[in-house]
C-alpha positions as CSV (number, residue, x, y, z in Angstrom):
1,M,160.0,-136.3,-85.1
2,T,158.2,-139.5,-84.5
3,A,159.3,-142.9,-85.2
4,S,156.7,-142.7,-88.2
5,T,157.3,-139.4,-89.6
6,H,161.6,-140.7,-89.9
7,Q,160.4,-143.4,-91.4
8,T,158.4,-141.4,-94.2
9,V,161.1,-138.6,-94.2
10,D,164.3,-141.6,-95.2
11,L,161.5,-142.9,-98.2
12,L,160.8,-139.1,-99.3
13,S,164.6,-138.4,-99.2
14,R,165.4,-141.3,-102.0
15,V,162.4,-140.6,-103.7
16,P,164.5,-138.8,-107.1
17,V,161.7,-136.9,-107.6
18,F,161.8,-135.3,-103.8
19,A,165.7,-136.0,-103.1
20,P,166.7,-132.8,-103.9
21,L,165.0,-131.1,-101.0
22,A,166.2,-130.0,-97.6
23,A,165.4,-131.8,-94.6
24,G,162.8,-129.2,-93.1
25,D,161.1,-129.6,-96.9
26,L,161.2,-132.8,-96.7
27,E,158.7,-133.4,-93.1
28,L,155.9,-130.8,-94.6
29,V,155.9,-132.8,-97.3
30,A,155.4,-136.2,-94.7
31,E,153.0,-134.8,-92.7
32,V,150.7,-134.3,-96.0
33,S,151.4,-138.1,-96.6
34,H,148.8,-141.1,-96.0
35,P,149.2,-143.9,-96.5
36,R,147.5,-146.5,-98.6
37,R,147.6,-149.8,-99.4
38,F,146.4,-152.2,-102.4
39,G,145.8,-156.1,-103.2
40,A,147.5,-158.1,-105.8
41,G,145.6,-156.8,-109.1
42,E,143.8,-154.3,-108.2
43,V,143.7,-151.3,-110.3
44,I,144.5,-148.3,-108.7
45,F,143.4,-146.1,-110.6
46,R,142.4,-145.5,-114.9
47,E,143.2,-143.3,-118.5
48,G,141.2,-140.9,-117.6
49,D,139.8,-140.7,-114.2
50,E,139.9,-137.7,-112.7
51,S,143.5,-136.7,-111.1
52,N,144.2,-135.3,-107.4
53,T,147.2,-138.3,-105.7
54,C,150.6,-138.6,-105.8
55,Y,151.3,-141.9,-105.4
56,V,155.3,-143.2,-103.3
57,V,156.1,-146.8,-103.6
58,R,156.6,-147.8,-100.2
59,S,156.7,-151.8,-101.4
60,G,155.4,-154.1,-104.0
61,H,155.1,-153.4,-107.5
62,A,152.8,-152.2,-110.1
63,R,152.9,-150.8,-113.6
64,A,151.2,-147.7,-115.7
65,V,149.8,-149.4,-118.9
66,R,148.0,-147.1,-121.4
67,E,145.3,-148.8,-123.9
68,H,144.3,-149.1,-127.6
69,A,140.7,-148.4,-129.1
70,D,141.0,-152.1,-130.3
71,G,142.3,-153.2,-127.4
72,R,145.8,-154.2,-127.6
73,Q,147.5,-152.2,-124.0
74,I,151.0,-151.0,-123.9
75,A,152.7,-150.7,-120.5
76,L,154.5,-147.6,-120.4
77,A,156.8,-148.7,-117.1
78,T,157.0,-150.7,-113.7
79,F,157.7,-149.1,-110.5
80,G,158.9,-150.7,-107.0
81,P,160.3,-148.7,-103.7
82,G,161.0,-145.8,-103.9
83,D,159.6,-144.9,-107.2
84,I,156.5,-142.2,-107.8
85,F,153.5,-142.1,-109.8
86,G,150.8,-139.7,-110.5
87,E,153.5,-137.2,-110.2
88,L,151.3,-134.6,-111.6
89,A,148.2,-134.3,-109.3
90,M,151.4,-132.6,-107.5
91,F,150.1,-129.1,-110.0
92,D,147.6,-129.6,-111.6
93,D,144.0,-132.2,-112.1
94,E,144.5,-133.3,-116.1
95,R,142.9,-136.1,-116.5
96,R,145.2,-139.1,-116.0
97,S,146.7,-140.3,-119.0
98,A,147.8,-144.2,-117.9
99,T,146.3,-147.4,-116.0
100,V,148.3,-147.7,-112.8
101,E,147.6,-151.1,-112.3
102,T,149.2,-153.5,-109.3
103,I,151.3,-156.5,-109.6
104,D,151.8,-157.5,-106.5
105,P,150.4,-156.1,-102.7
106,L,151.0,-152.9,-103.1
107,D,151.7,-150.3,-100.3
108,V,152.5,-146.4,-100.7
109,L,151.9,-142.5,-99.7
110,A,149.1,-141.2,-101.2
111,I,149.9,-136.9,-101.0
112,L,147.2,-135.0,-102.5
113,G,147.8,-132.5,-105.4
114,P,145.4,-129.9,-103.6
115,D,148.6,-130.3,-99.9
116,M,150.9,-130.4,-102.0
117,R,150.0,-127.2,-104.2
118,R,149.3,-125.4,-101.3
119,L,153.0,-126.1,-99.6
120,M,154.3,-125.1,-102.5
121,L,152.7,-121.5,-102.9
122,S,153.9,-121.4,-99.1
123,R,157.2,-122.6,-100.3
124,P,158.7,-121.2,-103.5
125,Q,161.9,-122.4,-103.4
126,L,159.9,-126.7,-102.7
127,A,158.2,-125.4,-106.1
128,V,161.3,-124.8,-107.5
129,A,163.1,-128.2,-106.8
130,L,160.2,-130.0,-107.7
131,A,160.0,-128.5,-111.4
132,C,163.3,-129.1,-111.6
133,S,163.8,-132.1,-110.4
134,L,160.9,-133.3,-113.2
135,A,162.8,-131.4,-115.6
136,R,165.1,-134.0,-115.3
137,R,163.2,-136.9,-115.6
138,L,161.4,-135.7,-118.6
139,R,164.8,-135.4,-119.8
140,T,165.8,-138.4,-119.4
141,T,162.5,-140.2,-120.4
142,N,163.1,-137.9,-123.8
143,E,166.8,-139.4,-124.2
144,R,165.9,-143.5,-123.6
145,L,163.3,-142.8,-126.2
146,S,165.3,-141.7,-128.7
147,S,167.8,-144.4,-127.6
148,Q,165.5,-146.9,-127.9
149,S,164.4,-145.6,-131.7
150,F,167.6,-147.2,-133.0
151,Q,167.9,-150.6,-131.4
152,T,166.6,-153.6,-132.3
153,V,163.7,-155.7,-130.6
154,Q,166.7,-157.8,-129.0
155,S,168.1,-154.7,-127.5
156,R,165.0,-153.4,-126.0
157,V,163.8,-156.4,-124.7
158,A,167.8,-156.5,-123.3
159,S,167.8,-153.4,-121.5
160,V,164.4,-154.0,-119.9
161,I,165.9,-156.9,-118.4
162,A,168.4,-155.3,-117.5
163,Q,167.0,-152.7,-116.3
164,L,164.8,-155.0,-114.1
165,V,167.3,-156.9,-111.9
166,D,168.6,-153.4,-111.4
167,R,165.7,-152.5,-109.7
168,A,165.8,-155.9,-108.7
169,R,169.0,-155.9,-106.9
170,A,168.8,-152.6,-105.8
171,E,165.7,-153.9,-103.7
172,G,168.3,-156.7,-102.3
173,A,168.8,-159.9,-104.4
174,P,171.6,-161.5,-105.2
175,D,173.6,-160.2,-108.3
176,T,173.2,-163.3,-110.0
177,D,170.3,-165.9,-110.4
178,V,168.0,-162.7,-110.1
179,P,164.2,-163.0,-109.7
180,I,162.0,-160.6,-111.5
181,T,158.4,-160.6,-111.3
182,A,157.4,-159.9,-115.1
183,T,155.2,-161.9,-118.1
184,Q,156.7,-162.6,-121.4
185,A,153.6,-160.0,-122.6
186,D,154.8,-157.7,-120.2
187,L,158.3,-157.8,-121.5
188,A,157.0,-156.9,-124.8
189,M,154.6,-153.9,-123.8
190,L,158.1,-152.1,-122.0
191,A,160.1,-152.9,-124.8
192,G,157.3,-151.6,-127.4
193,S,157.7,-154.5,-129.6
194,S,155.3,-157.7,-130.0
195,R,155.1,-161.1,-128.1
196,E,155.8,-162.8,-130.2
197,S,158.9,-161.0,-131.2
198,A,159.5,-160.8,-127.8
199,S,159.6,-164.3,-126.9
200,R,161.5,-165.4,-129.7
201,F,164.0,-164.2,-128.7
202,L,163.7,-164.8,-124.4
203,A,164.2,-168.5,-126.3
204,T,167.4,-167.9,-127.4
205,L,168.5,-166.6,-123.8
206,E,167.1,-169.6,-122.0
207,R,168.9,-172.3,-124.6
208,A,171.4,-170.0,-124.1
209,G,171.6,-171.1,-119.5
210,I,171.3,-166.5,-119.7
211,V,168.1,-166.8,-118.2
212,T,164.6,-169.3,-117.5
213,L,161.1,-168.8,-118.5
214,G,158.7,-169.3,-115.7
215,R,155.5,-168.7,-114.7
216,G,154.0,-164.9,-114.7
217,K,158.3,-164.8,-113.5
218,V,162.3,-164.9,-115.5
219,T,164.6,-165.7,-113.8
220,V,168.4,-163.9,-114.7
221,H,171.0,-166.2,-113.4
222,D,173.5,-163.4,-115.7
223,P,173.2,-160.6,-115.7
224,A,176.5,-159.2,-117.1
225,R,176.0,-161.4,-120.0
226,L,172.9,-160.4,-120.5
227,R,174.8,-157.2,-121.9
228,N,176.1,-158.5,-124.5
229,Y,172.4,-158.6,-126.1
230,I,172.3,-154.2,-125.8
231,H,173.7,-152.0,-128.4
């Protein structure tokens, strides 16, 4: 195994969708993975585009958004190192259900759907492992949406910030004074609230000394106190 393949296998082993796979299967996936790079603010694909590739994030961040007919947007998710997006392209060529755009420069592994389908046909256990992993992700998403439906705006916004703090820490950020790359509009969309409501709550957190708001970022000084607002 080359050094490059070893690095790819190591990354894939930390992606929840691929983590259950045996080492040999991870090597096969690594062989059909191709490095790609996108600049900050670049659209990777748009809602309605043809779907034939999924992406694993090596470094950088991106977000998935959907746009209403009247021009309003809602952020569905953010992605960082070790995350995968567009994964349904491994199973079919349905059109994209959301737009994914970069937040900062993004390095990814691109995996073509036809290549993955050939692997799954030759190794049924690979297909079963991936299907089970995706089912677990769907179950987790359903539980999160159900939980959010009973939360206040403040609790939803605090939950989103806490999730971003956890991600930043996993990427090497300190335990306190954690920098989060997100605008107030991003946080509002991720929490499913209006920007005005989210901004009022963020101002409350800033007055309490829990966060500091900046241009395109939020610094979370005290993540433990932030969690007091999650119910």
